[in-house]
Structure formats: structure tokens, C-alpha cells
C-alpha positions as CSV (number, residue, x, y, z in Angstrom):
1,M,0.0,0.0,0.0
2,K,1.2,3.5,-0.8
3,R,2.2,5.7,2.1
4,G,1.9,9.5,2.1
5,K,2.8,12.6,3.9
6,V,0.9,15.9,3.8
7,T,2.3,19.3,4.6
8,I,0.0,22.3,5.1
9,D,1.1,25.9,4.9
10,R,-0.4,27.4,8.1
11,D,-0.1,30.9,6.7
12,Q,-2.1,30.1,3.6
13,C,-4.7,27.8,5.2
14,K,-7.9,29.7,5.9
15,G,-9.6,27.0,7.9
16,C,-12.3,26.1,5.4
17,Y,-11.7,22.3,6.2
18,L,-12.7,21.3,2.6
19,C,-9.6,19.1,2.8
20,V,-10.7,17.5,6.0
21,R,-14.0,16.6,4.5
22,A,-12.4,15.3,1.3
23,C,-10.0,12.9,2.9
24,P,-11.4,9.4,2.7
25,F,-9.0,8.2,5.4
26,K,-9.5,11.0,7.9
27,V,-5.9,12.0,8.3
28,L,-6.6,15.7,8.6
29,E,-8.4,17.7,11.3
30,A,-8.7,21.2,12.7
31,D,-5.6,22.3,14.6
32,T,-6.0,23.2,18.3
33,K,-3.6,26.0,17.9
34,M,-4.7,29.3,16.3
35,D,-2.5,30.9,13.7
36,P,-1.6,34.6,13.9
37,S,-4.6,35.6,11.9
38,G,-7.1,33.9,14.3
39,V,-7.7,30.8,12.2
40,Y,-7.4,27.2,13.3
41,P,-5.8,25.7,10.2
42,A,-6.0,22.0,9.1
43,V,-3.3,19.8,10.4
44,F,-1.9,16.4,9.3
45,S,-2.9,14.4,12.4
46,H,-2.9,10.7,11.4
47,P,0.1,10.0,9.2
48,E,-0.2,6.2,9.6
49,K,-3.5,6.3,7.6
50,C,-2.3,8.5,4.6
51,T,-2.1,6.8,1.2
52,A,-1.0,9.9,-0.8
53,C,-4.3,9.9,-2.6
54,A,-4.2,13.8,-2.9
55,S,-7.9,14.3,-2.3
56,C,-7.0,17.0,0.1
57,Y,-4.6,18.7,-2.3
58,Q,-7.3,18.7,-5.1
59,M,-9.9,20.2,-2.8
60,C,-7.8,23.0,-1.3
61,P,-8.9,26.3,-2.8
62,D,-5.7,28.1,-1.6
63,S,-3.0,25.7,-2.7
64,A,-1.9,25.4,1.0
65,I,-1.4,21.6,0.8
66,T,1.5,19.5,-0.6
67,V,1.2,15.7,-0.7
68,Y,4.3,13.5,-0.9
69,E,4.4,9.8,-1.7
70,L,6.7,8.0,0.6
71,E,8.9,5.0,-0.2
72,G,9.7,2.1,2.1
73,D,9.5,2.8,5.9
74,E,9.9,6.6,5.6
75,K,7.5,8.5,7.9
């Protein structure tokens, strides 16, 4: 099975959570820490479930998400 890693640019994320709803494996959620602009951005919270499907990336209206496909045991 493919493994993935998601990075989210906290400064670009506006907290719409479209990515959270789009993820079939529920690897993203709202952060508990507010960013400087008063938004709770999305955060990559369950890396063990990520398959690099890029549903979150495709849904993000602000291009705040990057998805990486991992090889081997990389985490």
C-alpha cells in the first residue's frame, strides 16, 4: 500500500476544512492552535493512515497543501 505525507502551509490555510471533509482516510483535522490571523488551520494528524491519494490537495482552494508519496519505511 502506498504511504503518504501531507504538509499544510499554516499561513495560507484559511480553515475552510474542505480538505478535512475530502480525505477518505480522515488523516486531517482542525488544529487546536490558532495561527496569527485567528484561524485554526487544518493539520496532518494521522500520518499512519495516509495513502497519498491527494484528495485534500485537489480540494484545497488556496494551494496550501502539498502531498508527498513516501517510499519504504519513511515517515
